[in-house]
N, CA, C, O and CB atoms as a CASP TS submission, in Angstrom:
PFRMAT TS
TARGET T0000
AUTHOR 0000-0000-0000
METHOD Language model
MODEL 1
PARENT N/A
ATOM      1  N   MET     1      59.175 -74.786 140.840  1.00  0.00           N
ATOM      2  CA  MET     1      58.250 -76.146 141.472  1.00  0.00           C
ATOM      3  C   MET     1      58.703 -77.244 141.047  1.00  0.00           C
ATOM      4  O   MET     1      59.003 -77.393 139.863  1.00  0.00           O
ATOM      5  CB  MET     1      56.739 -76.262 141.109  1.00  0.00           C
ATOM      6  N   ALA     2      58.800 -77.993 141.761  1.00  0.00           N
ATOM      7  CA  ALA     2      59.510 -79.572 141.517  1.00  0.00           C
ATOM      8  C   ALA     2      58.127 -80.061 140.795  1.00  0.00           C
ATOM      9  O   ALA     2      56.971 -79.898 141.188  1.00  0.00           O
ATOM     10  CB  ALA     2      60.066 -80.700 143.242  1.00  0.00           C
ATOM     11  N   ARG     3      58.682 -80.817 139.429  1.00  0.00           N
ATOM     12  CA  ARG     3      57.802 -81.902 139.185  1.00  0.00           C
ATOM     13  C   ARG     3      57.779 -83.276 139.515  1.00  0.00           C
ATOM     14  O   ARG     3      58.680 -84.029 139.146  1.00  0.00           O
ATOM     15  CB  ARG     3      57.719 -81.947 138.180  1.00  0.00           C
ATOM     16  N   HIS     4      56.661 -83.715 140.288  1.00  0.00           N
ATOM     17  CA  HIS     4      56.501 -85.176 140.793  1.00  0.00           C
ATOM     18  C   HIS     4      56.199 -86.201 139.555  1.00  0.00           C
ATOM     19  O   HIS     4      55.837 -85.766 138.462  1.00  0.00           O
ATOM     20  CB  HIS     4      55.217 -85.248 141.910  1.00  0.00           C
ATOM     21  N   GLU     5      56.358 -87.446 139.784  1.00  0.00           N
ATOM     22  CA  GLU     5      55.955 -88.449 139.058  1.00  0.00           C
ATOM     23  C   GLU     5      54.648 -88.848 139.227  1.00  0.00           C
ATOM     24  O   GLU     5      54.274 -89.224 140.338  1.00  0.00           O
ATOM     25  CB  GLU     5      56.699 -89.396 139.225  1.00  0.00           C
ATOM     26  N   THR     6      53.892 -88.819 138.273  1.00  0.00           N
ATOM     27  CA  THR     6      52.597 -89.202 138.229  1.00  0.00           C
ATOM     28  C   THR     6      52.180 -90.579 137.281  1.00  0.00           C
ATOM     29  O   THR     6      52.842 -90.966 136.318  1.00  0.00           O
ATOM     30  CB  THR     6      51.911 -87.970 137.769  1.00  0.00           C
ATOM     31  N   ARG     7      51.019 -91.173 137.752  1.00  0.00           N
ATOM     32  CA  ARG     7      50.499 -92.066 136.939  1.00  0.00           C
ATOM     33  C   ARG     7      49.014 -91.842 136.490  1.00  0.00           C
ATOM     34  O   ARG     7      48.116 -92.200 137.252  1.00  0.00           O
ATOM     35  CB  ARG     7      50.666 -93.260 137.560  1.00  0.00           C
ATOM     36  N   GLY     8      48.725 -91.275 135.307  1.00  0.00           N
ATOM     37  CA  GLY     8      47.430 -90.939 135.266  1.00  0.00           C
ATOM     38  C   GLY     8      46.964 -89.905 135.866  1.00  0.00           C
ATOM     39  O   GLY     8      45.771 -89.755 136.133  1.00  0.00           O
ATOM     40  N   GLY     9      47.980 -88.999 136.161  1.00  0.00           N
ATOM     41  CA  GLY     9      47.563 -87.757 137.018  1.00  0.00           C
ATOM     42  C   GLY     9      47.543 -87.782 138.407  1.00  0.00           C
ATOM     43  O   GLY     9      47.450 -86.715 139.013  1.00  0.00           O
ATOM     44  N   VAL    10      47.638 -89.164 139.187  1.00  0.00           N
ATOM     45  CA  VAL    10      47.816 -89.114 140.296  1.00  0.00           C
ATOM     46  C   VAL    10      49.241 -89.421 140.761  1.00  0.00           C
ATOM     47  O   VAL    10      50.018 -90.192 140.198  1.00  0.00           O
ATOM     48  CB  VAL    10      46.934 -89.793 140.747  1.00  0.00           C
ATOM     49  N   PHE    11      49.479 -88.697 141.888  1.00  0.00           N
ATOM     50  CA  PHE    11      51.080 -88.779 142.342  1.00  0.00           C
ATOM     51  C   PHE    11      51.588 -90.243 142.662  1.00  0.00           C
ATOM     52  O   PHE    11      50.908 -91.072 143.267  1.00  0.00           O
ATOM     53  CB  PHE    11      51.342 -87.869 143.768  1.00  0.00           C
ATOM     54  N   SER    12      52.694 -90.430 142.246  1.00  0.00           N
ATOM     55  CA  SER    12      53.218 -92.022 142.102  1.00  0.00           C
ATOM     56  C   SER    12      54.233 -92.093 143.179  1.00  0.00           C
ATOM     57  O   SER    12      55.340 -91.669 142.848  1.00  0.00           O
ATOM     58  CB  SER    12      53.973 -92.473 140.518  1.00  0.00           C
ATOM     59  N   ARG    13      54.127 -92.487 144.269  1.00  0.00           N
ATOM     60  CA  ARG    13      55.293 -92.261 145.600  1.00  0.00           C
ATOM     61  C   ARG    13      56.459 -93.259 145.041  1.00  0.00           C
ATOM     62  O   ARG    13      57.639 -92.918 145.129  1.00  0.00           O
ATOM     63  CB  ARG    13      54.624 -92.878 147.488  1.00  0.00           C
ATOM     64  N   SER    14      56.076 -94.508 144.463  1.00  0.00           N
ATOM     65  CA  SER    14      57.118 -95.372 144.102  1.00  0.00           C
ATOM     66  C   SER    14      57.924 -94.875 142.772  1.00  0.00           C
ATOM     67  O   SER    14      59.063 -95.302 142.583  1.00  0.00           O
ATOM     68  CB  SER    14      56.499 -96.771 143.908  1.00  0.00           C
ATOM     69  N   ASP    15      57.414 -94.109 141.997  1.00  0.00           N
ATOM     70  CA  ASP    15      58.151 -93.558 140.726  1.00  0.00           C
ATOM     71  C   ASP    15      59.020 -92.745 141.265  1.00  0.00           C
ATOM     72  O   ASP    15      60.222 -92.806 141.005  1.00  0.00           O
ATOM     73  CB  ASP    15      57.325 -92.811 139.643  1.00  0.00           C
ATOM     74  N   THR    16      58.323 -91.616 142.341  1.00  0.00           N
ATOM     75  CA  THR    16      59.310 -90.551 142.628  1.00  0.00           C
ATOM     76  C   THR    16      60.451 -91.143 143.641  1.00  0.00           C
ATOM     77  O   THR    16      61.539 -90.571 143.578  1.00  0.00           O
ATOM     78  CB  THR    16      58.527 -89.234 143.292  1.00  0.00           C
ATOM     79  N   PHE    17      60.336 -92.113 144.472  1.00  0.00           N
ATOM     80  CA  PHE    17      61.573 -92.768 145.116  1.00  0.00           C
ATOM     81  C   PHE    17      62.666 -93.203 144.115  1.00  0.00           C
ATOM     82  O   PHE    17      63.829 -92.819 144.234  1.00  0.00           O
ATOM     83  CB  PHE    17      61.139 -94.037 145.919  1.00  0.00           C
ATOM     84  N   ALA    18      62.217 -94.079 143.051  1.00  0.00           N
ATOM     85  CA  ALA    18      63.187 -94.318 142.241  1.00  0.00           C
ATOM     86  C   ALA    18      63.646 -93.324 141.471  1.00  0.00           C
ATOM     87  O   ALA    18      64.743 -93.562 140.967  1.00  0.00           O
ATOM     88  CB  ALA    18      62.914 -95.210 141.570  1.00  0.00           C
ATOM     89  N   LYS    19      63.135 -92.221 141.199  1.00  0.00           N
ATOM     90  CA  LYS    19      63.401 -90.997 140.459  1.00  0.00           C
ATOM     91  C   LYS    19      64.610 -90.270 141.265  1.00  0.00           C
ATOM     92  O   LYS    19      65.634 -89.839 140.735  1.00  0.00           O
ATOM     93  CB  LYS    19      62.010 -90.049 140.354  1.00  0.00           C
ATOM     94  N   MET    20      64.283 -90.216 142.699  1.00  0.00           N
ATOM     95  CA  MET    20      65.350 -89.698 143.674  1.00  0.00           C
ATOM     96  C   MET    20      66.376 -90.538 143.821  1.00  0.00           C
ATOM     97  O   MET    20      67.500 -90.038 143.840  1.00  0.00           O
ATOM     98  CB  MET    20      64.880 -89.442 144.980  1.00  0.00           C
ATOM     99  N   ILE    21      66.235 -91.941 143.951  1.00  0.00           N
ATOM    100  CA  ILE    21      67.397 -92.881 144.000  1.00  0.00           C
ATOM    101  C   ILE    21      68.403 -92.853 142.849  1.00  0.00           C
ATOM    102  O   ILE    21      69.603 -93.116 142.934  1.00  0.00           O
ATOM    103  CB  ILE    21      66.883 -94.237 144.080  1.00  0.00           C
ATOM    104  N   GLU    22      67.683 -92.473 141.704  1.00  0.00           N
ATOM    105  CA  GLU    22      68.663 -92.723 140.516  1.00  0.00           C
ATOM    106  C   GLU    22      69.471 -91.234 140.667  1.00  0.00           C
ATOM    107  O   GLU    22      70.697 -91.199 140.761  1.00  0.00           O
ATOM    108  CB  GLU    22      67.775 -93.025 138.793  1.00  0.00           C
ATOM    109  N   HIS    23      68.682 -90.084 140.677  1.00  0.00           N
ATOM    110  CA  HIS    23      69.595 -88.966 140.921  1.00  0.00           C
ATOM    111  C   HIS    23      70.572 -89.058 142.289  1.00  0.00           C
ATOM    112  O   HIS    23      71.559 -88.323 142.291  1.00  0.00           O
ATOM    113  CB  HIS    23      68.682 -87.693 141.005  1.00  0.00           C
ATOM    114  N   LEU    24      70.402 -89.699 143.143  1.00  0.00           N
ATOM    115  CA  LEU    24      71.454 -89.789 144.061  1.00  0.00           C
ATOM    116  C   LEU    24      72.692 -90.517 143.749  1.00  0.00           C
ATOM    117  O   LEU    24      73.871 -90.318 144.040  1.00  0.00           O
ATOM    118  CB  LEU    24      70.977 -90.301 145.132  1.00  0.00           C
ATOM    119  N   ARG    25      71.973 -91.570 142.957  1.00  0.00           N
ATOM    120  CA  ARG    25      73.455 -92.632 142.358  1.00  0.00           C
ATOM    121  C   ARG    25      74.143 -91.799 141.295  1.00  0.00           C
ATOM    122  O   ARG    25      75.373 -91.854 141.269  1.00  0.00           O
ATOM    123  CB  ARG    25      72.976 -94.363 141.447  1.00  0.00           C
ATOM    124  N   LEU    26      73.506 -91.027 140.405  1.00  0.00           N
ATOM    125  CA  LEU    26      74.300 -90.081 139.791  1.00  0.00           C
ATOM    126  C   LEU    26      75.066 -89.155 140.226  1.00  0.00           C
ATOM    127  O   LEU    26      76.068 -88.818 139.595  1.00  0.00           O
ATOM    128  CB  LEU    26      73.766 -89.569 139.201  1.00  0.00           C
ATOM    129  N   ALA    27      74.676 -88.536 141.499  1.00  0.00           N
ATOM    130  CA  ALA    27      75.215 -87.501 142.042  1.00  0.00           C
ATOM    131  C   ALA    27      76.698 -88.194 142.841  1.00  0.00           C
ATOM    132  O   ALA    27      77.683 -87.512 143.123  1.00  0.00           O
ATOM    133  CB  ALA    27      74.017 -86.755 143.031  1.00  0.00           C
ATOM    134  N   ALA    28      76.583 -89.492 143.075  1.00  0.00           N
ATOM    135  CA  ALA    28      77.722 -90.057 143.660  1.00  0.00           C
ATOM    136  C   ALA    28      78.672 -90.602 142.701  1.00  0.00           C
ATOM    137  O   ALA    28      79.835 -90.885 142.986  1.00  0.00           O
ATOM    138  CB  ALA    28      77.354 -91.044 144.559  1.00  0.00           C
ATOM    139  N   GLU    29      78.063 -90.758 141.391  1.00  0.00           N
ATOM    140  CA  GLU    29      79.126 -91.236 140.482  1.00  0.00           C
ATOM    141  C   GLU    29      79.644 -89.852 139.855  1.00  0.00           C
ATOM    142  O   GLU    29      80.707 -90.007 139.255  1.00  0.00           O
ATOM    143  CB  GLU    29      78.542 -92.369 139.302  1.00  0.00           C
ATOM    144  N   ALA    30      79.243 -88.777 139.847  1.00  0.00           N
ATOM    145  CA  ALA    30      79.762 -87.587 139.482  1.00  0.00           C
ATOM    146  C   ALA    30      80.931 -87.169 140.482  1.00  0.00           C
ATOM    147  O   ALA    30      82.087 -86.867 140.183  1.00  0.00           O
ATOM    148  CB  ALA    30      78.643 -86.586 139.417  1.00  0.00           C
ATOM    149  N   SER    31      80.400 -87.221 141.624  1.00  0.00           N
ATOM    150  CA  SER    31      81.464 -87.006 143.083  1.00  0.00           C
ATOM    151  C   SER    31      82.702 -87.714 142.667  1.00  0.00           C
ATOM    152  O   SER    31      83.715 -87.078 142.374  1.00  0.00           O
ATOM    153  CB  SER    31      80.849 -87.811 144.732  1.00  0.00           C
ATOM    154  N   TYR    32      82.653 -89.020 142.631  1.00  0.00           N
ATOM    155  CA  TYR    32      83.564 -89.935 142.035  1.00  0.00           C
ATOM    156  C   TYR    32      84.855 -89.630 141.297  1.00  0.00           C
ATOM    157  O   TYR    32      86.058 -89.727 141.539  1.00  0.00           O
ATOM    158  CB  TYR    32      82.885 -90.561 141.245  1.00  0.00           C
ATOM    159  N   MET    33      83.793 -89.063 139.903  1.00  0.00           N
ATOM    160  CA  MET    33      84.582 -88.935 138.591  1.00  0.00           C
ATOM    161  C   MET    33      85.243 -87.271 138.873  1.00  0.00           C
ATOM    162  O   MET    33      86.246 -86.932 138.244  1.00  0.00           O
ATOM    163  CB  MET    33      83.378 -89.127 136.977  1.00  0.00           C
ATOM    164  N   ILE    34      84.711 -86.497 139.668  1.00  0.00           N
ATOM    165  CA  ILE    34      85.339 -84.994 140.152  1.00  0.00           C
ATOM    166  C   ILE    34      86.594 -85.432 140.911  1.00  0.00           C
ATOM    167  O   ILE    34      87.683 -85.002 140.531  1.00  0.00           O
ATOM    168  CB  ILE    34      84.229 -83.980 141.277  1.00  0.00           C
ATOM    169  N   GLY    35      86.518 -86.200 141.884  1.00  0.00           N
ATOM    170  CA  GLY    35      87.330 -86.397 142.876  1.00  0.00           C
ATOM    171  C   GLY    35      88.927 -87.293 142.387  1.00  0.00           C
ATOM    172  O   GLY    35      90.020 -87.223 142.949  1.00  0.00           O
ATOM    173  N   HIS    36      88.480 -88.203 141.000  1.00  0.00           N
ATOM    174  CA  HIS    36      89.446 -88.868 140.686  1.00  0.00           C
ATOM    175  C   HIS    36      90.534 -87.707 139.653  1.00  0.00           C
ATOM    176  O   HIS    36      91.745 -87.524 139.526  1.00  0.00           O
ATOM    177  CB  HIS    36      88.793 -90.255 139.992  1.00  0.00           C
ATOM    178  N   HIS    37      89.286 -87.132 139.080  1.00  0.00           N
ATOM    179  CA  HIS    37      90.310 -86.087 138.303  1.00  0.00           C
ATOM    180  C   HIS    37      90.828 -85.148 139.104  1.00  0.00           C
ATOM    181  O   HIS    37      91.915 -84.812 138.633  1.00  0.00           O
ATOM    182  CB  HIS    37      89.700 -85.289 137.183  1.00  0.00           C
ATOM    183  N   MET    38      90.595 -84.599 140.022  1.00  0.00           N
ATOM    184  CA  MET    38      91.250 -83.459 140.860  1.00  0.00           C
ATOM    185  C   MET    38      92.414 -84.128 141.271  1.00  0.00           C
ATOM    186  O   MET    38      93.484 -83.587 140.990  1.00  0.00           O
ATOM    187  CB  MET    38      90.393 -82.860 142.142  1.00  0.00           C
ATOM    188  N   LYS    39      92.429 -85.550 142.081  1.00  0.00           N
ATOM    189  CA  LYS    39      93.513 -86.039 142.202  1.00  0.00           C
ATOM    190  C   LYS    39      94.676 -86.328 141.155  1.00  0.00           C
ATOM    191  O   LYS    39      95.881 -86.383 141.403  1.00  0.00           O
ATOM    192  CB  LYS    39      93.181 -86.904 142.688  1.00  0.00           C
ATOM    193  N   GLU    40      94.113 -86.481 140.061  1.00  0.00           N
ATOM    194  CA  GLU    40      95.287 -86.672 138.888  1.00  0.00           C
ATOM    195  C   GLU    40      95.545 -85.449 138.704  1.00  0.00           C
ATOM    196  O   GLU    40      96.581 -85.446 138.039  1.00  0.00           O
ATOM    197  CB  GLU    40      94.957 -87.390 137.457  1.00  0.00           C
ATOM    198  N   ASP    41      95.197 -84.306 138.911  1.00  0.00           N
ATOM    199  CA  ASP    41      95.658 -82.950 138.678  1.00  0.00           C
ATOM    200  C   ASP    41      96.550 -82.422 139.446  1.00  0.00           C
ATOM    201  O   ASP    41      97.143 -81.369 139.214  1.00  0.00           O
ATOM    202  CB  ASP    41      94.759 -82.139 138.694  1.00  0.00           C
ATOM    203  N   GLY    42      96.769 -83.520 140.932  1.00  0.00           N
ATOM    204  CA  GLY    42      97.611 -82.675 141.854  1.00  0.00           C
ATOM    205  C   GLY    42      97.005 -82.183 142.936  1.00  0.00           C
ATOM    206  O   GLY    42      97.765 -81.791 143.821  1.00  0.00           O
ATOM    207  N   ASP    43      95.629 -82.071 143.163  1.00  0.00           N
ATOM    208  CA  ASP    43      94.715 -81.547 144.228  1.00  0.00           C
ATOM    209  C   ASP    43      94.000 -82.662 145.045  1.00  0.00           C
ATOM    210  O   ASP    43      92.812 -82.977 145.121  1.00  0.00           O
ATOM    211  CB  ASP    43      93.641 -80.636 143.578  1.00  0.00           C
ATOM    212  N   ASN    44      95.160 -83.168 145.649  1.00  0.00           N
ATOM    213  CA  ASN    44      94.655 -84.557 146.655  1.00  0.00           C
ATOM    214  C   ASN    44      93.609 -84.251 147.436  1.00  0.00           C
ATOM    215  O   ASN    44      92.537 -84.801 147.183  1.00  0.00           O
ATOM    216  CB  ASN    44      95.745 -85.129 147.740  1.00  0.00           C
ATOM    217  N   MET    45      93.704 -83.258 148.612  1.00  0.00           N
ATOM    218  CA  MET    45      93.076 -82.617 149.377  1.00  0.00           C
ATOM    219  C   MET    45      91.560 -82.728 148.727  1.00  0.00           C
ATOM    220  O   MET    45      90.769 -83.594 149.102  1.00  0.00           O
ATOM    221  CB  MET    45      93.732 -81.279 149.555  1.00  0.00           C
ATOM    222  N   ARG    46      91.317 -81.970 147.939  1.00  0.00           N
ATOM    223  CA  ARG    46      90.039 -81.765 147.243  1.00  0.00           C
ATOM    224  C   ARG    46      89.600 -83.095 146.552  1.00  0.00           C
ATOM    225  O   ARG    46      88.470 -83.515 146.803  1.00  0.00           O
ATOM    226  CB  ARG    46      90.172 -80.593 146.178  1.00  0.00           C
ATOM    227  N   GLY    47      90.212 -83.618 145.908  1.00  0.00           N
ATOM    228  CA  GLY    47      90.037 -84.777 145.037  1.00  0.00           C
ATOM    229  C   GLY    47      89.546 -85.958 146.246  1.00  0.00           C
ATOM    230  O   GLY    47      88.475 -86.536 146.062  1.00  0.00           O
ATOM    231  N   GLN    48      90.227 -86.223 147.254  1.00  0.00           N
ATOM    232  CA  GLN    48      89.793 -86.971 148.423  1.00  0.00           C
ATOM    233  C   GLN    48      88.429 -86.539 149.105  1.00  0.00           C
ATOM    234  O   GLN    48      87.663 -87.385 149.565  1.00  0.00           O
ATOM    235  CB  GLN    48      90.876 -86.874 149.422  1.00  0.00           C
ATOM    236  N   GLY    49      88.176 -85.236 149.144  1.00  0.00           N
ATOM    237  CA  GLY    49      87.098 -85.019 149.821  1.00  0.00           C
ATOM    238  C   GLY    49      85.932 -85.278 148.713  1.00  0.00           C
ATOM    239  O   GLY    49      84.883 -85.719 149.182  1.00  0.00           O
ATOM    240  N   PHE    50      85.963 -85.120 147.671  1.00  0.00           N
ATOM    241  CA  PHE    50      84.789 -85.424 146.620  1.00  0.00           C
ATOM    242  C   PHE    50      84.707 -87.052 146.318  1.00  0.00           C
ATOM    243  O   PHE    50      83.775 -87.547 145.684  1.00  0.00           O
ATOM    244  CB  PHE    50      85.112 -84.560 145.086  1.00  0.00           C
ATOM    245  N   LEU    51      85.846 -87.839 146.878  1.00  0.00           N
ATOM    246  CA  LEU    51      85.786 -89.191 146.868  1.00  0.00           C
ATOM    247  C   LEU    51      84.800 -89.542 148.302  1.00  0.00           C
ATOM    248  O   LEU    51      83.978 -90.457 148.338  1.00  0.00           O
ATOM    249  CB  LEU    51      87.415 -89.825 146.852  1.00  0.00           C
ATOM    250  N   ALA    52      85.034 -88.789 149.211  1.00  0.00           N
ATOM    251  CA  ALA    52      84.240 -89.022 150.376  1.00  0.00           C
ATOM    252  C   ALA    52      82.731 -88.572 150.266  1.00  0.00           C
ATOM    253  O   ALA    52      81.842 -89.267 150.758  1.00  0.00           O
ATOM    254  CB  ALA    52      84.895 -88.324 151.509  1.00  0.00           C
ATOM    255  N   ILE    53      82.502 -87.538 149.691  1.00  0.00           N
ATOM    256  CA  ILE    53      81.023 -87.158 149.158  1.00  0.00           C
ATOM    257  C   ILE    53      80.400 -88.281 148.653  1.00  0.00           C
ATOM    258  O   ILE    53      79.377 -88.763 149.139  1.00  0.00           O
ATOM    259  CB  ILE    53      80.979 -86.094 148.023  1.00  0.00           C
ATOM    260  N   GLY    54      81.164 -88.842 147.401  1.00  0.00           N
ATOM    261  CA  GLY    54      80.853 -90.259 146.722  1.00  0.00           C
ATOM    262  C   GLY    54      80.323 -91.408 147.792  1.00  0.00           C
ATOM    263  O   GLY    54      79.192 -91.894 147.775  1.00  0.00           O
ATOM    264  N   GLN    55      81.096 -91.649 148.476  1.00  0.00           N
ATOM    265  CA  GLN    55      80.978 -92.434 149.482  1.00  0.00           C
ATOM    266  C   GLN    55      79.680 -92.033 150.564  1.00  0.00           C
ATOM    267  O   GLN    55      78.875 -92.914 150.867  1.00  0.00           O
ATOM    268  CB  GLN    55      82.342 -92.410 150.088  1.00  0.00           C
ATOM    269  N   MET    56      79.564 -90.805 151.050  1.00  0.00           N
ATOM    270  CA  MET    56      78.177 -90.343 151.483  1.00  0.00           C
ATOM    271  C   MET    56      77.205 -90.463 150.807  1.00  0.00           C
ATOM    272  O   MET    56      76.183 -90.700 151.450  1.00  0.00           O
ATOM    273  CB  MET    56      78.067 -89.224 151.735  1.00  0.00           C
ATOM    274  N   LEU    57      77.071 -90.376 149.455  1.00  0.00           N
ATOM    275  CA  LEU    57      75.869 -90.577 148.745  1.00  0.00           C
ATOM    276  C   LEU    57      75.375 -92.007 148.397  1.00  0.00           C
ATOM    277  O   LEU    57      74.219 -92.366 148.174  1.00  0.00           O
ATOM    278  CB  LEU    57      76.004 -89.877 147.585  1.00  0.00           C
ATOM    279  N   GLU    58      76.427 -92.683 148.400  1.00  0.00           N
ATOM    280  CA  GLU    58      76.213 -94.244 148.451  1.00  0.00           C
ATOM    281  C   GLU    58      75.420 -94.726 149.721  1.00  0.00           C
ATOM    282  O   GLU    58      74.576 -95.621 149.670  1.00  0.00           O
ATOM    283  CB  GLU    58      77.663 -95.005 148.454  1.00  0.00           C
ATOM    284  N   GLU    59      75.771 -94.046 150.871  1.00  0.00           N
ATOM    285  CA  GLU    59      75.292 -94.353 152.189  1.00  0.00           C
ATOM    286  C   GLU    59      73.870 -94.025 152.100  1.00  0.00           C
ATOM    287  O   GLU    59      73.063 -94.793 152.623  1.00  0.00           O
ATOM    288  CB  GLU    59      76.025 -93.589 153.331  1.00  0.00           C
ATOM    289  N   VAL    60      73.426 -92.845 151.425  1.00  0.00           N
ATOM    290  CA  VAL    60      72.471 -92.272 151.475  1.00  0.00           C
ATOM    291  C   VAL    60      71.297 -92.986 150.424  1.00  0.00           C
ATOM    292  O   VAL    60      70.085 -92.994 150.643  1.00  0.00           O
ATOM    293  CB  VAL    60      72.893 -90.941 151.282  1.00  0.00           C
ATOM    294  N   VAL    61      71.886 -93.493 149.403  1.00  0.00           N
ATOM    295  CA  VAL    61      71.158 -94.583 148.444  1.00  0.00           C
ATOM    296  C   VAL    61      70.632 -95.755 149.168  1.00  0.00           C
ATOM    297  O   VAL    61      69.542 -96.282 148.947  1.00  0.00           O
ATOM    298  CB  VAL    61      72.145 -95.169 147.345  1.00  0.00           C
ATOM    299  N   LYS    62      71.572 -96.150 150.129  1.00  0.00           N
ATOM    300  CA  LYS    62      71.214 -97.456 150.811  1.00  0.00           C
ATOM    301  C   LYS    62      70.313 -96.987 151.639  1.00  0.00           C
ATOM    302  O   LYS    62      69.296 -97.681 151.629  1.00  0.00           O
ATOM    303  CB  LYS    62      72.315 -98.267 151.535  1.00  0.00           C
ATOM    304  N   SER    63      70.265 -95.916 152.490  1.00  0.00           N
ATOM    305  CA  SER    63      69.343 -95.656 153.396  1.00  0.00           C
ATOM    306  C   SER    63      67.649 -95.254 152.654  1.00  0.00           C
ATOM    307  O   SER    63      66.557 -95.675 153.038  1.00  0.00           O
ATOM    308  CB  SER    63      70.061 -94.432 154.270  1.00  0.00           C
ATOM    309  N   ALA    64      67.903 -94.458 151.682  1.00  0.00           N
ATOM    310  CA  ALA    64      66.680 -94.263 151.011  1.00  0.00           C
ATOM    311  C   ALA    64      66.050 -95.398 150.543  1.00  0.00           C
ATOM    312  O   ALA    64      64.847 -95.552 150.756  1.00  0.00           O
ATOM    313  CB  ALA    64      66.822 -93.452 150.003  1.00  0.00           C
ATOM    314  N   THR    65      66.801 -96.345 149.838  1.00  0.00           N
ATOM    315  CA  THR    65      66.170 -97.548 149.274  1.00  0.00           C
ATOM    316  C   THR    65      65.761 -98.460 150.439  1.00  0.00           C
ATOM    317  O   THR    65      64.681 -99.011 150.226  1.00  0.00           O
ATOM    318  CB  THR    65      67.150 -98.301 148.274  1.00  0.00           C
ATOM    319  N   LYS    66      66.389 -98.796 151.726  1.00  0.00           N
ATOM    320  CA  LYS    66      65.464 -99.281 152.917  1.00  0.00           C
ATOM    321  C   LYS    66      64.344 -98.421 153.181  1.00  0.00           C
ATOM    322  O   LYS    66      63.257 -98.998 153.201  1.00  0.00           O
ATOM    323  CB  LYS    66      66.216 -99.386 154.231  1.00  0.00           C
ATOM    324  N   LEU    67      64.343 -97.288 153.370  1.00  0.00           N
ATOM    325  CA  LEU    67      62.893 -96.589 153.660  1.00  0.00           C
ATOM    326  C   LEU    67      62.133 -96.912 152.443  1.00  0.00           C
ATOM    327  O   LEU    67      61.138 -97.585 152.710  1.00  0.00           O
ATOM    328  CB  LEU    67      62.921 -94.861 153.902  1.00  0.00           C
ATOM    329  N   ALA    68      62.258 -96.685 151.360  1.00  0.00           N
ATOM    330  CA  ALA    68      61.492 -96.927 150.237  1.00  0.00           C
ATOM    331  C   ALA    68      60.869 -98.095 150.203  1.00  0.00           C
ATOM    332  O   ALA    68      59.642 -98.158 150.143  1.00  0.00           O
ATOM    333  CB  ALA    68      62.151 -96.825 149.185  1.00  0.00           C
ATOM    334  N   ILE    69      61.692 -99.217 150.240  1.00  0.00           N
ATOM    335  CA  ILE    69      60.919-100.667 150.286  1.00  0.00           C
ATOM    336  C   ILE    69      60.226-100.862 151.656  1.00  0.00           C
ATOM    337  O   ILE    69      59.285-101.653 151.597  1.00  0.00           O
ATOM    338  CB  ILE    69      62.006-101.984 150.068  1.00  0.00           C
ATOM    339  N   LYS    70      60.458-100.350 152.831  1.00  0.00           N
ATOM    340  CA  LYS    70      59.681-100.300 153.844  1.00  0.00           C
ATOM    341  C   LYS    70      58.498 -99.761 153.916  1.00  0.00           C
ATOM    342  O   LYS    70      57.620-100.132 154.695  1.00  0.00           O
ATOM    343  CB  LYS    70      60.195 -99.896 154.591  1.00  0.00           C
ATOM    344  N   ARG    71      58.390 -98.734 153.001  1.00  0.00           N
ATOM    345  CA  ARG    71      57.427 -97.775 152.977  1.00  0.00           C
ATOM    346  C   ARG    71      56.312 -98.988 151.799  1.00  0.00           C
ATOM    347  O   ARG    71      55.140 -99.290 152.023  1.00  0.00           O
ATOM    348  CB  ARG    71      58.159 -95.928 152.298  1.00  0.00           C
ATOM    349  N   MET    72      56.991 -99.360 150.845  1.00  0.00           N
ATOM    350  CA  MET    72      56.208-100.039 149.912  1.00  0.00           C
ATOM    351  C   MET    72      55.658-101.160 150.573  1.00  0.00           C
ATOM    352  O   MET    72      54.541-101.421 150.128  1.00  0.00           O
ATOM    353  CB  MET    72      56.932-100.420 148.729  1.00  0.00           C
ATOM    354  N   SER    73      55.988-101.830 151.367  1.00  0.00           N
ATOM    355  CA  SER    73      55.653-102.979 151.787  1.00  0.00           C
ATOM    356  C   SER    73      54.492-102.978 152.773  1.00  0.00           C
ATOM    357  O   SER    73      53.920-103.979 153.205  1.00  0.00           O
ATOM    358  CB  SER    73      56.751-103.541 152.272  1.00  0.00           C
ATOM    359  N   GLN    74      54.176-101.461 153.121  1.00  0.00           N
ATOM    360  CA  GLN    74      53.393-101.279 154.450  1.00  0.00           C
ATOM    361  C   GLN    74      51.961-101.551 153.624  1.00  0.00           C
ATOM    362  O   GLN    74      50.888-101.528 154.226  1.00  0.00           O
ATOM    363  CB  GLN    74      53.599 -99.544 155.375  1.00  0.00           C
TER
END
């Protein structure tokens, strides 16, 4: 069962959004790191694939941030 952020025992949507966005950023960073190391080791195809995954995750971060900001302003 996933643990969700709470404040005083009450579900915190803003803290959960922040946690999700941080995890997505970390995943993008890890994808870039893996991609660069694979390319250094001569595996250009898979390395480029992981770099592309990192870029896609950055786009997901942007979209999630926009949705979170829109939701918090309502």
